[in-house]
N, C-alpha and C positions, 0 to 999 in steps of 0.2 A: 510584900509591899502592895498597896492598893493600886489598881489600874484606873485610868480615866475611862477606858472602854471596858465595861464589865458586864455583869448579868442583871443589872438593875432594871433593864427594859422588860424582863420577864414579868414583873409586877403589873405592867401596863396591858399585857395580853390576856385574852381569854384562855382558859385551860387548854393545854396541849399545843399552844402557839408560842413562838419565841422571836417574833419580829422586832426589828430595831431601826426603823427609818421614819421619816417625817410623814409618810403616807400621801395618798392621792385621794382627796376627799370630794370628788365630783358627785359621787352618789353614795359612797360609804359613810356610815355613821359611827362604827366602832373602830378602834385602833388597829386590831389585827386585820380587819377587812381592808382598811385604807392602805396599810403597809403592803398587803398582798397585791392590791390594785396597782400600786406604784411599781412593784417588781414585774407584774404582768406587762405593764406599759413599756418598761425597759426591754423586756424580752421580745416584745413585738417590734419595737424600733430596731432592735439588734437583728431581727429576722432569724431568730433561732428556729432550728428544725431538727429532724432526726439524725442528720449528719454532723451536727455541730459538736465541736470539741471546745468546751468552755473553760477559760481561766477566769475565776472570780477574784477580783482584787479587793478584798474586804468583805468577807461573806457573813460577818456577824455570828449569830448563834446557829445558823444553818438552815433556817426555813426557806430562804431564797434558793439554796442549793437543791432542796427537795422540789421546789417549783420548777427549776430548770429540768430536773429529771422526770418528775411526774406529769407536769402539765405540757411542757414543750418536748418531752421525750428525747432530750439531747443524747448524743452517743457517749460522751464522757464529760465529767467535771473534775476540775482540780482548782487550786487557788491558795492564797495566802492571806492571813489576817494578823494584825498586830497584837491583839489581845490573847493572852494565854488561856484565860478562863473561858472566853468565847470559843476559841479553837477546840479546847477539850470538850466543851458542850456540843459543838457542831459535829465532832467526830463520833461521839456517842449517839447523837441523834440520827446521823446517816447510817451507822451500823445497825441500830435498832429498827430502822425503816427498811432494812434489807439491801443496803448499798455499801457493802464492806469495801469494795474497790475505791469508791468515791471517798469514804472515810480515810483510807490510806493515802489518798492523793491530795489531801489538803494539809496545810502546815501553818505553824505560827512563824511570823517573820515580818520584817519591814519591806513593804512593796517597792521601796526605792533601792533595795539591796539587790544587785545583779545575781548574787548567789541564790537568792530565793527563787528566781525564775529558772536558773540552771539546775536547781535541785529537784525539779518535778520528776516523779518516778516514771512517767509515761513519756515515750520518745516522740509521740505525735505532737506537732506544733499546733497550738490552739487556732481554731478558725475564728473564735470570738473572745475578746477580753471585755469583761463587764465590771463596772464599779458603781454599785447602787448606793447613792447617798453617803459617799465616804471620801471622794477624791479631794474635797476641800481640806480634809484632815491630813492628807499625805504631806511629808516633808517638802516635796517639790512636785507639783503637777507636771511641770515640763520634763523632769527626769522620768516620771511615770509614762508620759507620752513616748519618749525615746525608747524606753525599755519595751513598751507595748509593741511599737513598730518592729523592733529588733526580733522579737520572739513570735509575732503573729505569722501565720501561714500567708502565702501570697494572696492578695486581695482579701485578707482577713478583715473582720469588722471590730471596731471599738464602739462601745455604747456605755454611757454613764449618765447619771443625774447629778447636777452640780449647781452651785451658786455662781452667779456672775454679778458684777456691779451694774446697776442701772445706768443707761446712757445719760440720765438726768442727774446722776450723783456728782457732787463737786468734791474733789479730793482736798481742797483747801477750805474746809468748813468745820464747824463744830460737830456736825453730824458725822463727818469722817473720823474725827478724833474719838468720838464715842464708839464708832464702829471698830476702830483699831483696838480700843480698850476691851471690847467684847471678844474680838478675835483672839487676843492674847490669852484671855481666860478660858477660851473654848478650845485651845490647842489647835488653832488654825493659823498657818503661816500667812502673814500679810501679803506676801508675793503671790499667793494663790487667788487673791481677789482682784480680778481684772474685768474690763468691760467686754462687750460682745466682740468688737473688732479685734481687740488684743487676743481674746480667746481663740478666735478664728485663725489669726496669724500664727499662734503657737501650734495649733494643729497642722496647719499647712507647712510650717517650717520643720515640723517633726516627721513629715512624709505622709500626710493624710489628705484625701480628697473626698468628693461626694459628701461634704459636711452638712449636716442639718442641726440647727440649734432651735428648739421649740420651747417657747416660754409657757410653762404650766404653773406659774406662781399662784394664780388665783385659786387653783385647786389643791395647793399644797400648804402655803404659809398661813393663810387665815384659818384653814381647817385644823392644822396642828395647834394653833394658838387657842382656838375655842376648846379643843380637846384638853389641852394642858390646864386651862382654867377650870374646866369641869372636874377633871380627875383630882386637881388640887383641892377643890371644894369638898368633893366626896371623901377624900382621904382625911381632911381636917375634921370632918364631921363624924368619921368612923370612931367606934369605941377604942379605947386604949388597948394596944396589943393586936389590933386588926388593921393597922395602917402600914404603909411601906416605909415610914420613917421620914423625919424632916429633911435630912440632907438630900435624899434621893428626890423627893417631891420638889424641893427648892430648885434643883437642877432643871427639872422639866418646866416648872413655873417660869423660871427666868428665861429659858429657851423660848417658851411660848410668847412671853412679853417682848423679847427681842425680835422675834419673827413678825409679830404684829406691828411693832414700831418700824422695822426695816421695810415691810410691805407698804404700810400706809404712807411712809415718807418717800417711797420710791427710791430706796437705797440699794436693795438687793433684788435680784430676780432669780427664780429657781427654774432650771431648764433641763430638758432631756436632750442629750447630744449624741449623735451617731456619726461615724466616719469610716471610710474604707482605706486600707493600706494602699498607698500608691504603688503601682506595679514597678 
């Protein structure tokens, strides 16, 4: 059976890379570089270091796991990812890169399933829980916050990149109906789309403090939209047999157009969020 989250993003990357996020386009021009830049920004906001024990909630095809290990030199990584194909790919990628313990410590599963958290093969509680460009896809972000607090070490850190509703967005408008239509087709729960104040309260009610919500929309949403237009044009112009196929490119083109619309209409904002588990 096909998966909504699969290996399609491999076609967007340069050879040897397997990123799958929206990217941070402040100075990057290529997709792989932009994706790496977003991951680096998240790691910096999380304050990763050599003592960090990381639980990655949605690690994609594994490039971000290698970044935590290679660039930030974290002590351990483990995590869960909903996609079977991506998890299998990430395991092989970690093993081939010389991290067999990390390959063993990641698993396929629903991040809102408590058994996924309890099944971690290492007894150390994570000092950091990261969710790079994926929390809006979780069945319930609030349940994710609760499970994160439950399993984090004392004073542990949560860091994620996520969408929030703009403060200017009106929920009783045609734009909101169009937003809900797109959310339904993108496997995003409507309840996950809340404004900044609501998001802040959800974190506080879940037992987090020292909360920072930084709007990085201008360096994410327009950049991915421009990239999606360019790659769609290049793919359409490619000779038959050398393109990635219409269904895959349609997905990226529609995502790019949606992000362009949501940004220009000030409907969604893209933020990097960090918080500390309350003692």
